[in-house]
ZAMARGU-4260 file (C-alpha; in steps of 0.2 Angstrom, whole numbers, plus 5000, padded with zeros to 4 digits):
<rodrens>
0) 5000/5000/5000 | 5007/5017/4996 | 5003/5026/5012 | 5011/5042/5007 | 4994/5050/5003
5) 4987/5045/5020 | 5001/5054/5030 | 5002/5071/5036 | 5018/5081/5038 | 5019/5076/5056
10) 5018/5058/5052 | 5031/5059/5039 | 5043/5068/5051 | 5040/5054/5064 | 5044/5041/5051
15) 5060/5049/5047 | 5064/5050/5066 | 5060/5032/5068 | 5070/5027/5053 | 5085/5037/5060
20) 5083/5028/5077 | 5082/5011/5069 | 5097/5014/5058 | 5107/5019/5074 | 5104/5002/5082
25) 5121/4993/5082 | 5121/4977/5071 | 5132/4969/5084 | 5118/4971/5097 | 5106/4961/5086
30) 5119/4948/5084 | 5123/4947/5102 | 5105/4946/5107 | 5102/4932/5095 | 5117/4923/5102
35) 5111/4925/5120 | 5126/4936/5124 | 5115/4951/5128 | 5100/4946/5140 | 5092/4963/5141
40) 5097/4978/5130 | 5092/4992/5142 | 5102/5005/5131 | 5090/5002/5117 | 5075/5008/5128
45) 5085/5022/5135 | 5090/5029/5118 | 5072/5028/5112 | 5067/5038/5127 | 5081/5051/5124
50) 5074/5054/5107 | 5056/5056/5112 | 5050/5041/5103 | 5042/5031/5117 | 5024/5032/5123
55) 5019/5042/5108 | 5000/5041/5111 | 5001/5048/5129 | 4997/5065/5135 | 5011/5078/5133
60) 5010/5082/5152 | 5017/5064/5155 | 5030/5066/5142 | 5021/5058/5127 | 5017/5066/5110
65) 4998/5065/5111 | 4998/5056/5094 | 4984/5044/5087 | 4985/5026/5085 | 4990/5028/5066
70) 5006/5037/5071 | 5011/5023/5083 | 5007/5010/5071 | 5019/5019/5058 | 5032/5019/5072
75) 5030/5001/5076 | 5032/4996/5058 | 5049/5004/5057 | 5055/4997/5074 | 5048/4980/5069
80) 5062/4977/5056 | 5073/4975/5071 | 5064/4959/5076 | 5052/4954/5089 | 5062/4956/5105
85) 5067/4975/5102 | 5049/4978/5095 | 5042/4971/5111 | 5053/4981/5122 | 5048/4996/5113
90) 5030/4992/5114 | 5030/4988/5133 | 5030/5007/5136 | 5014/5008/5126 | 5006/4992/5134
95) 5010/4995/5153 | 5009/5014/5150 | 4991/5011/5144 | 4986/5004/5161 | 4994/5018/5171
100) 4988/5032/5159 | 4970/5025/5159 | 4968/5018/5177 | 4983/5026/5187 | 4982/5039/5200
105) 4990/5056/5197 | 5004/5051/5209 | 5007/5034/5199 | 5008/5043/5183 | 5021/5055/5190
110) 5031/5042/5198 | 5031/5029/5184 | 5023/5034/5168 | 5034/5050/5166 | 5051/5040/5168
115) 5044/5026/5158 | 5041/5037/5143 | 5058/5046/5145 | 5067/5029/5146 | 5073/5031/5163
120) 5064/5015/5170 | 5060/4999/5160 | 5044/4989/5162 | 5037/4972/5160 | 5020/4964/5163
125) 5016/4947/5171 | 5000/4939/5163 | 5004/4920/5159 | 5006/4908/5173 | 5014/4890/5173
130) 4997/4881/5174 | 4988/4893/5163 | 4990/4901/5146 | 4975/4909/5138 | 4964/4907/5154
135) 4968/4924/5161 | 4955/4922/5175 | 4961/4905/5180 | 4977/4914/5187 | 4982/4908/5205
140) 4993/4922/5210 | 4986/4929/5226 | 4987/4945/5236 | 4984/4945/5254 | 4980/4962/5262
145) 4987/4967/5279 | 4983/4986/5283 | 4990/4996/5269 | 5001/4982/5262 | 4997/4968/5250
150) 5008/4952/5251 | 5009/4944/5234 | 5012/4925/5231 | 5013/4916/5215 | 5022/4915/5198
155) 5021/4922/5181 | 5030/4915/5166 | 5036/4921/5148 | 5038/4938/5155 | 5048/4948/5143
160) 5060/4959/5153 | 5060/4947/5168 | 5078/4949/5167 | 5081/4968/5167 | 5065/4977/5170
165) 5063/4989/5184 | 5044/4989/5186 | 5031/4975/5183 | 5013/4976/5180 | 5006/4960/5189
170) 4989/4953/5190 | 4983/4944/5206 | 4967/4940/5215 | 4964/4948/5232 | 4960/4936/5246
175) 4943/4937/5253 | 4934/4941/5237 | 4925/4925/5231 | 4921/4930/5213 | 4938/4928/5203
180) 4934/4942/5191 | 4929/4954/5206 | 4945/4948/5215 | 4957/4952/5201 | 4968/4967/5204
185) 4983/4975/5195 | 4998/4979/5205 | 5014/4990/5200 | 5028/4980/5208 | 5045/4987/5208
190) 5059/4974/5206 | 5067/4980/5223 | 5051/4974/5232 | 5057/4957/5230 | 5054/4950/5213
195) 5063/4934/5210 | 5069/4928/5193 | 5069/4909/5194 | 5072/4905/5176 | 5077/4914/5160
200) 5071/4904/5144 | 5081/4898/5130 | 5070/4903/5115 | 5069/4898/5097 | 5069/4916/5092
205) 5064/4933/5100 | 5080/4932/5110 | 5089/4945/5121 | 5073/4952/5129 | 5076/4943/5146
210) 5061/4932/5145 | 5059/4922/5161 | 5048/4916/5175 | 5047/4927/5190 | 5041/4922/5208
215) 5033/4931/5222 | 5034/4925/5240 | 5024/4936/5251 | 5031/4950/5241 | 5026/4967/5250
220) 5017/4979/5239 | 5010/4995/5246 | 4992/5000/5244 | 4999/5015/5234 | 5005/5003/5221
225) 4988/4995/5217 | 4984/5002/5200 | 4971/5015/5204 | 4975/5015/5222 | 4961/5010/5234
230) 4948/5012/5220 | 4958/5000/5209 | 4955/4985/5220 | 4945/4973/5210 | 4948/4982/5194
235) 4960/4970/5186 | 4947/4963/5174 | 4944/4981/5167 | 4963/4984/5166 | 4965/4967/5157
240) 4952/4971/5144 | 4959/4989/5141 | 4977/4982/5140 | 4972/4970/5126 | 4970/4984/5114
245) 4989/4990/5115 | 4994/4972/5117 | 4987/4966/5101 | 4989/4982/5091 | 5007/4983/5094
250) 5009/4965/5089 | 5000/4969/5073 | 5011/4984/5069 | 5027/4976/5073 | 5023/4961/5063
255) 5021/4972/5047 | 5039/4978/5050 | 5046/4961/5050 | 5036/4956/5035 | 5041/4971/5026
260) 5060/4968/5030 | 5059/4950/5023 | 5049/4955/5008 | 5062/4969/5003 | 5077/4956/5006
265) 5068/4944/4995 | 5064/4956/4981 | 5082/4963/4980 | 5088/4945/4980 | 5076/4940/4966
270) 5082/4955/4955 | 5101/4949/4957 | 5100/4930/4957 | 5100/4922/4940 | 5095/4905/4935
275) 5092/4897/4918 | 5099/4913/4910 | 5088/4926/4918 | 5084/4935/4934 | 5073/4924/4945
280) 5061/4938/4948 | 5055/4934/4930 | 5049/4917/4935 | 5031/4916/4940 | 5035/4905/4955
285) 5045/4919/4962 | 5036/4935/4957 | 5019/4928/4962 | 5026/4926/4979 | 5031/4944/4979
290) 5014/4949/4973 | 5005/4939/4986 | 5017/4946/5000 | 5014/4964/4994 | 4995/4961/4994
295) 4995/4953/5012 | 5005/4967/5019 | 4995/4981/5011 | 4979/4973/5017 | 4986/4971/5035
300) 4991/4989/5035 | 4974/4995/5029 | 4966/4985/5042 | 4977/4991/5056 | 4975/5009/5052
305) 4956/5007/5051 | 4956/4999/5068 | 4967/5012/5075 | 4956/5026/5069 | 4941/5016/5076
310) 4949/5015/5093 | 4953/5034/5093 | 4936/5039/5088 | 4929/5033/5105 | 4912/5030/5097
315) 4913/5011/5095 | 4907/4998/5108 | 4920/4990/5118 | 4914/4973/5111 | 4917/4978/5093
320) 4934/4986/5097 | 4939/4969/5105 | 4933/4961/5089 | 4942/4973/5077 | 4958/4973/5088
325) 4958/4954/5087 | 4956/4954/5068 | 4971/4966/5067 | 4982/4955/5077 | 4977/4939/5069
330) 4978/4945/5051 | 4994/4955/5053 | 5004/4941/5062 | 4998/4927/5050 | 5002/4939/5035
335) 5019/4942/5042 | 5022/4923/5045 | 5017/4919/5027 | 5027/4934/5019 | 5043/4928/5029
340) 5040/4910/5023 | 5038/4917/5005 | 5055/4926/5007 | 5064/4911/5013 | 5057/4901/4998
345) 5063/4914/4986 | 5080/4914/4993 | 5081/4895/4993 | 5094/4886/5003 | 5104/4902/5007
350) 5089/4909/5016 | 5090/4895/5028 | 5108/4901/5033 | 5114/4915/5043 | 5120/4924/5027
355) 5104/4933/5027 | 5093/4938/5042 | 5077/4930/5035 | 5080/4914/5046 | 5080/4925/5061
360) 5065/4934/5056 | 5056/4918/5053 | 5061/4912/5071 | 5055/4929/5078 | 5039/4931/5069
365) 5033/4913/5074 | 5030/4919/5091 | 5018/4933/5088 | 5005/4921/5082 | 5005/4914/5099
370) 5008/4928/5112 | 4995/4941/5118 | 4982/4928/5115 | 4985/4914/5102 | 4977/4917/5085
375) 4965/4903/5090 | 4959/4914/5104 | 4958/4928/5092 | 4946/4918/5082 | 4935/4915/5097
380) 4934/4933/5101 | 4930/4938/5083 | 4916/4926/5081 | 4909/4929/5099 | 4909/4948/5097
385) 4902/4947/5079 | 4887/4936/5084 | 4883/4946/5100 | 4882/4962/5089 | 4875/4954/5073
390) 4860/4944/5082 | 4855/4960/5092 | 4855/4971/5077 | 4839/4972/5067 | 4842/4967/5048
395) 4843/4983/5037 | 4845/4985/5019 | 4839/4972/5006 | 4833/4955/5012 | 4845/4945/5000
400) 4838/4929/5008 | 4822/4932/4999 | 4830/4933/4982 | 4830/4914/4979 | 4817/4906/4967
405) 4809/4896/4981 | 4813/4908/4995 | 4795/4906/5002 | 4796/4887/5003 | 4796/4888/5022
410) 4793/4869/5024 | 4810/4866/5016 | 4819/4877/5028 | 4823/4865/5042 | 4834/4872/5056
415) 4833/4858/5069 | 4832/4839/5070
</rodrens>
């Protein structure tokens, strides 16, 4: 998609700034992260903060730029070319920042949101538990209250930034509240409160983000660090549903960047590589893959930008936003996976080596169809929210069902056994 006609001068300037930043990231850092020599590239987040490129959507009073989702998606596409780990670390300010920006107290925003956006503190979130993946409300992490202190016990796994982050957004159920949804609360837990890292995972891809399992053993967290303060107790479900917007939209935006990087590598290779006396881009088996990749990425961009605009409008029901965000995440990540696979096929055997970064992109992009809710969960959300709205909405426009020759043969329309 040629997006130039869609961009304003501010967005073009942002893209240039993001490209300059991405170009400045040392090649050796990417290699060392993929080789597990760097466990947590804190300097990457710090530099993004120094350049004013973090938390773009948040209010200027907290250090953000007050930009719309489309601008953030534009930025995510640029940083996505670096791979999933750095794109995720970049996105975590948007993700955890969303929770604090929407639900946090003024004191929490001053203490945490401002330094997050400036890159002075790094953040992570704990969602998944060892005995539960997609079942968020099946979480077993507990918070016991004694006066103005909560004591958290439990575990979270697959936490990007477990090794390295200063602040964790943690969900736990408050003891004494029987309804698990009413009990769920969100806590801002500083590493120094007693967060224990029990395992750092060896990953197929997305390496260097310090992904691990963290453990809480009666970890003390003051009431002031309940997200939203006293009023935030029991608001974890609302936080979770709000958080799924940036969780899934940032995944969608970063995926486009990875797909675009792989496509451009493949297109240049196809224009240089010769076989049977001509450039391989002249063979249908190759150029059709280029055409399909372009179409997939353009369609994903168009969907992402439309969903971003829908979110910003504030006029769409929460259920429909959940559906559209899930569509964006599902379609963009699956499109990126297919595009990277096309790129590897175009490169042939050399694409399976470390001579080109396509093999790393393939390992990276595989994860994003799983995290922030698997794409199977996205399907469940999409169809559920569709039916909920569709069946409650009176039919409008033309009744196409009546356009069949024997549409009035009611005795033939059997809907049950």
